[in-house]
GUTORNU-636392 format. One line per 8 residues: their letters; for each residue x negated, y, z negated of N, C-alpha, C. Coordinates in pm, 1 decimal. Layout:
<nodes>
A) X/Y/Z/X/Y/Z/X/Y/Z  ... .
</nodes>
This chain:
<nodes>
MWALRSMN) -1584.0/1231.7/-254.1/-1482.6/1167.3/-333.5/-1504.3/1195.8/-482.7  -1628.9/1209.2/-525.6/-1655.7/1236.1/-666.5/-1593.7/1366.9/-711.4  -1580.8/1462.8/-620.4/-1521.8/1591.8/-656.6/-1375.7/1574.7/-695.7  -1306.2/1486.0/-626.8/-1166.2/1462.4/-660.9/-1154.3/1398.2/-798.0  -1246.7/1309.8/-829.5/-1244.5/1247.5/-962.4/-1265.4/1352.7/-1070.1  -1361.3/1440.5/-1049.1/-1394.2/1537.1/-1152.7/-1284.1/1641.6/-1173.2  -1200.3/1661.5/-1073.5/-1092.9/1760.0/-1085.5/-966.2/1698.5/-1144.6  -974.9/1572.9/-1187.8/-858.5/1501.5/-1239.6/-745.4/1504.0/-1137.5 .
FYGRRGFE) -780.7/1490.7/-1011.8/-685.9/1493.7/-900.1/-576.9/1388.5/-913.3  -609.3/1277.8/-975.1/-516.1/1165.6/-982.4/-421.4/1173.2/-1101.7  -430.7/1277.4/-1179.4/-340.5/1294.4/-1292.1/-360.5/1185.7/-1396.0  -251.9/1126.5/-1440.3/-257.7/1025.1/-1544.6/-316.7/894.5/-1495.0  -310.3/869.6/-1365.6/-366.2/746.6/-1310.2/-512.7/767.0/-1275.3  -592.7/667.5/-1302.7/-733.9/674.1/-1269.9/-757.8/640.6/-1123.5  -876.0/671.7/-1077.8/-913.8/646.3/-939.1/-896.7/499.1/-903.1  -942.6/409.7/-990.9/-934.9/266.8/-962.8/-790.6/219.2/-951.6 .
EVTTLAWK) -704.0/268.2/-1037.8/-563.7/228.2/-1033.8/-497.2/274.6/-904.4  -526.3/397.0/-864.0/-469.3/450.4/-740.0/-520.9/371.4/-620.3  -649.9/339.6/-620.5/-709.1/261.7/-512.1/-648.5/122.1/-505.8  -630.8/58.6/-620.1/-570.4/-75.1/-626.4/-429.9/-72.4/-568.3  -352.3/25.6/-607.2/-215.5/35.9/-557.7/-213.1/61.0/-406.6  -306.2/140.8/-357.4/-313.3/167.0/-212.7/-344.5/38.5/-136.1  -439.4/-41.2/-185.2/-471.3/-168.7/-119.9/-352.1/-263.6/-123.3  -281.5/-265.3/-235.4/-165.0/-353.2/-247.3/-56.4/-310.7/-149.3 .
RLLSWEVS) -34.4/-181.5/-135.8/65.7/-132.2/-40.2/28.0/-171.5/102.4  -99.4/-161.4/133.8/-146.3/-199.9/267.2/-124.2/-348.9/291.2  -159.7/-431.5/194.7/-139.1/-575.7/208.6/9.0/-609.8/224.0  92.4/-547.9/143.6/236.8/-571.3/152.5/288.5/-537.3/291.7  243.2/-423.2/342.4/286.2/-380.0/475.3/237.4/-476.8/582.1  110.9/-518.4/574.6/55.6/-608.7/674.7/128.8/-742.3/677.1  159.0/-796.9/560.6/232.5/-923.7/554.7/373.6/-904.5/608.5  439.4/-797.1/568.9/575.4/-769.1/618.3/578.0/-755.0/770.0 .
EAMRKGRI) 479.7/-683.1/824.3/472.4/-664.8/969.7/447.5/-796.6/1041.9  359.5/-879.5/987.0/332.7/-1010.1/1048.4/458.5/-1096.9/1045.0  532.9/-1089.2/937.1/658.4/-1164.2/927.3/758.4/-1112.7/1029.9  768.6/-980.3/1041.7/863.1/-920.8/1137.0/827.1/-960.0/1279.9  699.8/-945.3/1314.8/656.3/-977.8/1450.6/673.4/-1126.3/1481.9  653.8/-1210.7/1381.0/669.6/-1354.2/1401.4/811.4/-1403.1/1378.8  900.2/-1308.8/1347.7/1040.4/-1341.9/1319.2/1051.4/-1450.9/1212.4  978.0/-1429.1/1104.1/974.6/-1523.9/993.2/1058.7/-1468.3/878.9 .
SKSEMAKR) 1158.7/-1542.4/837.7/1243.6/-1499.3/726.3/1168.0/-1517.2/594.0  1219.1/-1454.9/490.1/1156.9/-1468.2/358.2/1161.7/-1612.6/310.2  1272.2/-1679.1/332.1/1281.5/-1818.2/286.9/1184.7/-1907.8/364.4  1170.9/-1884.1/494.2/1076.0/-1960.8/574.2/933.1/-1930.5/531.1  905.7/-1804.1/501.7/771.8/-1764.9/458.4/735.6/-1833.2/327.1  826.5/-1831.4/231.6/801.2/-1896.3/102.3/777.2/-2046.4/122.5  852.3/-2105.8/212.1/835.2/-2248.0/241.6/696.3/-2274.1/300.7  655.6/-2191.9/396.5/522.6/-2206.6/458.2/411.2/-2188.8/355.2 .
MGTRGSQL) 434.2/-2100.2/260.2/334.3/-2073.5/157.2/334.8/-2179.9/48.2  441.9/-2258.6/42.9/454.6/-2358.3/-62.8/474.5/-2294.5/-198.5  554.9/-2189.1/-200.8/574.3/-2113.1/-323.8/720.5/-2075.7/-342.2  749.4/-2014.5/-454.2/885.1/-1967.1/-482.4/906.9/-1831.2/-416.9  1032.5/-1800.6/-393.9/1067.2/-1671.5/-334.9/1026.6/-1554.7/-422.5  1025.4/-1574.2/-554.4/988.7/-1465.4/-645.7/842.5/-1425.0/-627.3  754.9/-1521.6/-598.7/614.9/-1488.7/-572.7/600.4/-1408.3/-444.5  676.2/-1446.5/-343.5/674.0/-1372.6/-217.3/727.8/-1231.6/-238.2 .
ERLLDPQD) 834.7/-1218.3/-314.8/891.1/-1085.3/-342.5/788.9/-996.9/-411.2  713.0/-1052.6/-505.6/608.7/-976.4/-574.3/502.0/-930.1/-474.9  466.4/-1018.4/-383.0/366.9/-982.9/-281.4/418.6/-872.2/-190.0  543.7/-879.9/-152.0/601.1/-782.7/-59.4/638.8/-650.3/-125.5  642.0/-646.5/-258.3/676.3/-523.8/-330.6/554.0/-432.3/-336.9  554.2/-321.2/-263.2/436.4/-234.2/-259.6/406.4/-165.8/-393.0  501.9/-164.5/-484.3/482.5/-100.3/-614.3/425.8/-195.6/-719.4  424.2/-325.7/-691.1/377.4/-425.0/-786.9/233.7/-463.9/-754.5 .
PYVLLETV) 136.2/-414.0/-832.3/-3.6/-441.9/-799.9/-51.7/-579.5/-845.7  33.7/-654.5/-916.5/-9.2/-780.7/-974.8/22.6/-897.6/-883.5  -77.3/-937.7/-807.8/-62.8/-1051.3/-717.7/-196.5/-1124.2/-714.3  -190.6/-1255.7/-711.6/-313.0/-1335.4/-708.7/-370.8/-1340.5/-567.9  -502.5/-1346.7/-559.8/-566.9/-1360.8/-429.4/-521.1/-1489.4/-360.5  -496.3/-1592.6/-438.4/-447.2/-1718.4/-382.7/-315.1/-1697.1/-308.6  -227.3/-1615.2/-364.5/-98.9/-1585.4/-300.9/-119.5/-1509.9/-170.3  -211.1/-1414.6/-170.6/-240.2/-1337.9/-49.1/-298.2/-1430.5/57.6 .
QKAASAVG) -386.2/-1521.1/17.1/-445.3/-1616.2/110.5/-338.4/-1707.1/171.4  -247.5/-1755.5/89.0/-138.7/-1840.2/138.7/-51.2/-1764.0/238.1  -24.5/-1637.3/207.9/56.9/-1554.7/297.1/-13.9/-1533.7/429.9  -142.5/-1506.2/423.8/-219.7/-1486.6/546.6/-214.8/-1611.8/632.9  -236.9/-1726.6/573.6/-232.1/-1853.1/648.0/-93.7/-1879.0/706.0  8.1/-1844.7/630.0/145.8/-1869.9/673.5/183.7/-1791.0/798.3  116.4/-1678.8/821.5/144.6/-1597.3/940.7/31.7/-1606.3/1043.1  -55.9/-1705.0/1026.4/-162.7/-1726.7/1123.3/-277.0/-1627.3/1115.2 .
KRLTIGLT) -299.4/-1572.9/996.8/-406.5/-1474.6/976.4/-508.7/-1530.2/878.5  -617.8/-1457.5/863.8/-722.7/-1493.9/769.9/-751.0/-1374.3/680.4  -761.9/-1397.1/552.3/-792.4/-1291.8/456.2/-943.6/-1274.2/449.8  -988.9/-1149.7/461.0/-1131.6/-1119.6/444.8/-1146.3/-1012.2/337.6  -1242.0/-1032.7/249.0/-1267.5/-939.0/139.6/-1417.6/-917.0/131.2  -1459.5/-796.6/103.8/-1601.5/-769.2/90.5/-1627.1/-654.3/-5.2  -1749.5/-642.7/-45.5/-1791.3/-533.5/-133.8/-1882.9/-439.8/-56.4  -1870.4/-311.0/-84.2/-1959.1/-211.1/-26.1/-2015.2/-125.1/-138.0 .
DAPRVA) -2122.4/-56.9/-110.5/-2181.4/31.7/-210.1/-2087.3/148.4/-237.5  -2073.3/180.1/-365.0/-1992.0/294.2/-405.1/-2074.5/420.6/-390.1  -2009.9/533.2/-361.5/-2085.4/658.3/-355.5/-2140.1/692.6/-492.8  -2258.9/748.6/-494.5/-2321.6/786.2/-621.3/-2260.1/914.5/-673.6  -2234.9/915.9/-802.6/-2181.8/1034.9/-868.4/-2296.2/1102.6/-941.6  -2317.3/1227.9/-911.5/-2429.6/1300.2/-972.7/-2398.6/1344.2/-1113.3 .
</nodes>
């Protein structure tokens, strides 16, 4: 992975920004899929989360990386899931 960083593979966006956006897209997709499978409408989802529809829209927007962990946790609970987060060692760059 360090080779891609050194080649400026990501263009104007840095590695961390691209990684953040990828995780956000995955979360958005997972919540959307859980809603679809559970036949949960956006209004019902916002109600279950105890939040406004605009917060849910931000969570479901794969292009918007700005979402609070609290919002993700509420969404997970609303669809009967649990959010898990962990840290792993980063590869060493020589």
